[in-house]
DOSE-785373 format. One record per residue (C-alpha): x, y, z; residue in one letter; residue number from 0; chain. Coordinates in pm, whole numbers. Example, Ala and Ser with C-alpha at 12.3 -4.5 7.8 and 13.67 -1.06 7.14 Angstrom:
REC     east    north       up   aa     i   ch
REC     1230     -450      780    A     0    A
REC     1367     -106      714    S     1    A
***
This chain:
REC     east    north       up   aa     i   ch
REC    -5819    26953     9037    D     0    A
REC    -5568    26655     9042    A     1    A
REC    -5705    26467     8724    I     2    A
REC    -5654    26791     8507    R     3    A
REC    -5306    26872     8654    A     4    A
REC    -5233    26485     8545    E     5    A
REC    -5355    26571     8204    A     6    A
REC    -5117    26871     8186    Q     7    A
REC    -4841    26671     8270    K     8    A
REC    -4919    26437     7977    I     9    A
REC    -4939    26733     7762    V    10    A
REC    -4613    26864     7904    D    11    A
REC    -4440    26546     7749    Q    12    A
REC    -4651    26480     7457    M    13    A
REC    -4371    26387     7256    E    14    A
REC    -4327    26080     7465    K    15    A
REC    -4718    25992     7442    V    16    A
REC    -4759    25678     7216    P    17    A
REC    -4952    25741     6884    V    18    A
REC    -5295    25584     6893    F    19    A
REC    -5174    25362     6564    G    20    A
REC    -4902    25217     6761    D    21    A
REC    -5114    25091     7050    V    22    A
REC    -5423    24982     6852    E    23    A
REC    -5307    24890     6501    G    24    A
REC    -5653    24832     6322    N    25    A
REC    -5714    25197     6336    N    26    A
REC    -5368    25335     6254    A    27    A
REC    -5541    25562     5998    G    28    A
REC    -5694    25770     6265    L    29    A
REC    -5369    25850     6422    S    30    A
REC    -5233    26090     6122    G    31    A
REC    -4981    26036     5842    K    32    A
REC    -4648    26169     5848    A    33    A
REC    -4646    26550     5904    G    34    A
REC    -4989    26537     6014    E    35    A
REC    -5103    26628     6369    P    36    A
REC    -5124    26323     6604    K    37    A
REC    -5404    26138     6810    W    38    A
REC    -5214    26011     7128    R    39    A
REC    -5309    25790     7379    T    40    A
REC    -5221    25758     7738    H    41    A
REC    -5395    25383     7808    V    42    A
REC    -5477    25287     8125    L    43    A
REC    -5722    24989     8036    K    44    A
REC    -5792    24866     7710    Y    45    A
REC    -6089    24582     7774    Y    46    A
REC    -5837    24388     7965    G    47    A
REC    -5617    24411     8285    P    48    A
REC    -5515    24787     8416    W    49    A
REC    -5169    24893     8286    N    50    A
REC    -5003    24949     8612    E    51    A
REC    -4703    25153     8444    K    52    A
REC    -4954    25419     8302    N    53    A
REC    -5161    25428     8618    C    54    A
REC    -4839    25502     8815    Q    55    A
REC    -4843    25821     8610    V    56    A
REC    -5192    25909     8683    T    57    A
REC    -5254    25788     9032    P    58    A
REC    -5569    26050     9091    A    59    A
REC    -5767    25914     8740    A    60    A
REC    -5678    25600     8806    T    61    A
REC    -5817    25570     9172    A    62    A
REC    -6134    25728     9049    A    63    A
REC    -6203    25498     8762    L    64    A
REC    -6078    25184     8940    K    65    A
REC    -6429    25230     9148    K    66    A
REC    -6624    25208     8844    G    67    A
REC    -6419    24977     8651    N    68    A
REC    -6470    25083     8282    P    69    A
REC    -6393    24821     7975    E    70    A
REC    -6156    25090     7841    L    71    A
REC    -5970    25405     7986    A    72    A
REC    -5729    25650     7818    M    73    A
REC    -5615    25994     7800    F    74    A
REC    -5714    26067     7462    S    75    A
REC    -5458    26364     7338    V    76    A
REC    -5520    26535     7037    F    77    A
REC    -5234    26772     6884    E    78    A
REC    -5335    27103     6786    P    79    A
REC    -5549    27112     6477    N    80    A
REC    -5589    26714     6442    K    81    A
REC    -5924    26603     6259    A    82    A
REC    -6039    26252     6277    L    83    A
REC    -6259    26157     5961    Y    84    A
REC    -6602    25991     5986    L    85    A
REC    -6545    25664     6116    H    86    A
REC    -6758    25422     6385    F    87    A
REC    -6685    25181     6666    G    88    A
REC    -6772    24855     6642    A    89    A
REC    -6855    24733     6995    T    90    A
REC    -7241    24776     7078    P    91    A
REC    -7185    24637     7400    T    92    A
REC    -7027    24968     7515    A    93    A
REC    -7132    25353     7599    V    94    A
REC    -6856    25608     7535    R    95    A
REC    -6812    25857     7774    L    96    A
REC    -6559    26164     7756    Q    97    A
REC    -6445    26386     8025    L    98    A
REC    -6296    26715     7858    P    99    A
REC    -6014    26822     8084    L   100    A
REC    -5812    27039     7862    I   101    A
REC    -5985    27207     7563    I   102    A
REC    -5903    27463     7313    P   103    A
REC    -6175    27696     7142    E   104    A
REC    -6338    27552     6854    G   105    A
REC    -6307    27182     6932    A   106    A
REC    -6608    26981     6841    W   107    A
REC    -6715    26648     6809    I   108    A
REC    -6982    26536     6545    E   109    A
REC    -7223    26216     6614    V   110    A
REC    -7445    26101     6376    N   111    A
REC    -7487    26444     6214    G   112    A
REC    -7510    26643     6535    E   113    A
REC    -7202    26873     6636    R   114    A
REC    -7142    26928     7002    R   115    A
REC    -6841    27146     7135    Y   116    A
REC    -6651    27013     7445    W   117    A
REC    -6648    27241     7746    K   118    A
REC    -6363    27117     8016    E   119    A
REC    -6564    26938     8305    G   120    A
REC    -6878    26867     8109    E   121    A
REC    -6923    26507     8073    L   122    A
REC    -7035    26389     7732    M   123    A
REC    -7195    26062     7639    M   124    A
REC    -7253    25915     7308    F   125    A
REC    -7298    25567     7106    D   126    A
REC    -6970    25500     6914    D   127    A
REC    -7155    25271     6687    T   128    A
REC    -7289    25579     6502    F   129    A
REC    -7065    25796     6264    M   130    A
REC    -6851    26052     6424    H   131    A
REC    -6595    26285     6330    Q   132    A
REC    -6371    26494     6533    V   133    A
REC    -6180    26835     6493    Q   134    A
REC    -5928    27014     6755    N   135    A
REC    -5878    27375     6781    G   136    A
REC    -5523    27543     6765    N   137    A
REC    -5387    27395     7122    G   138    A
REC    -5372    27046     7259    P   139    A
REC    -5700    26864     7355    R   140    A
REC    -5724    26609     7630    V   141    A
REC    -6017    26414     7716    V   142    A
REC    -6060    26118     7970    L   143    A
REC    -6222    25843     7725    F   144    A
REC    -6391    25554     7873    L   145    A
REC    -6615    25273     7729    D   146    A
REC    -6832    25156     7993    V   147    A
REC    -7064    24855     7954    P   148    A
REC    -7410    24932     7865    R   149    A
REC    -7659    24787     8137    P   150    A
REC    -7907    24670     7898    E   151    A
REC    -7696    24451     7700    V   152    A
REC    -7703    24097     7907    P   153    A
REC    -7353    24011     8094    G   154    A
REC    -7314    23680     7863    W   155    A
REC    -7307    23924     7527    L   156    A
REC    -7050    24132     7749    H   157    A
REC    -6843    23794     7800    S   158    A
REC    -6885    23681     7475    F   159    A
REC    -6749    23972     7322    V   160    A
REC    -6442    23998     7523    K   161    A
REC    -6396    23624     7420    F   162    A
REC    -6439    23667     7078    A   163    A
REC    -6218    23961     7045    A   164    A
REC    -5995    23817     7305    G   165    A
REC    -5653    23824     7059    D   166    A
REC    -5699    24138     6945    Y   167    A
REC    -5738    24298     7321    F   168    A
REC    -5436    24101     7430    R   169    A
REC    -5235    24240     7117    K   170    A
REC    -5327    24589     7215    V   171    A
REC    -5252    24547     7577    D   172    A
REC    -4918    24410     7505    K   173    A
REC    -4835    24719     7288    R   174    A
REC    -4978    24925     7530    V   175    A
REC    -4721    24762     7777    E   176    A
REC    -4426    24815     7534    Q   177    A
REC    -4505    25149     7468    E   178    A
REC    -4548    25228     7848    A   179    A
REC    -4221    25082     7912    A   180    A
REC    -4043    25290     7636    K   181    A
REC    -4204    25617     7786    V   182    A
REC    -4105    25503     8149    A   183    A
REC    -3757    25467     8042    Q   184    A
REC    -3742    25805     7859    A   185    A
REC    -3870    25935     8168    R   186    A
REC    -3619    25791     8362    N   187    A
REC    -3317    25927     8153    Q   188    A
REC    -3447    26286     8198    L   189    A
REC    -3426    26216     8577    N   190    A
***
């Protein structure tokens, strides 16, 4: 399918995909230390406007996602054998959805003590505010990673969280734009 093909294109150029910590500075420790496998992200939207440079690289995913307008949308790319230690998200106004696109054998996520193995094409949903950890298998792992607003949370609270965290989200969006420009420049030099 077209979205999986876009994920494969990202994997084929993995060294150009920004490391999560370069984009989302507050969680740099999740990305991996020097010499360790990395968590890389191709961010389409991070609680703000769509990143049009990145969206151009993945038009099929972008077209599908814009219909639902998630708060966060990105291709989450783990290098082989990448592990994420126990952590939790801080935004109780959203629920996390993951669509596994490229999954090596043995890749799993554990949320609140329950271990689940990704299966390509099977949507997974969980509460990011619960403690969770991840272990990848021996190949690249790509999931389409989304935060969607919780329907039971009032609209004013969604707006307040965006307002309160606005400076932070704008800084992340700026880093996403900078990394996207670097990647686009590197791609152009290859052509």
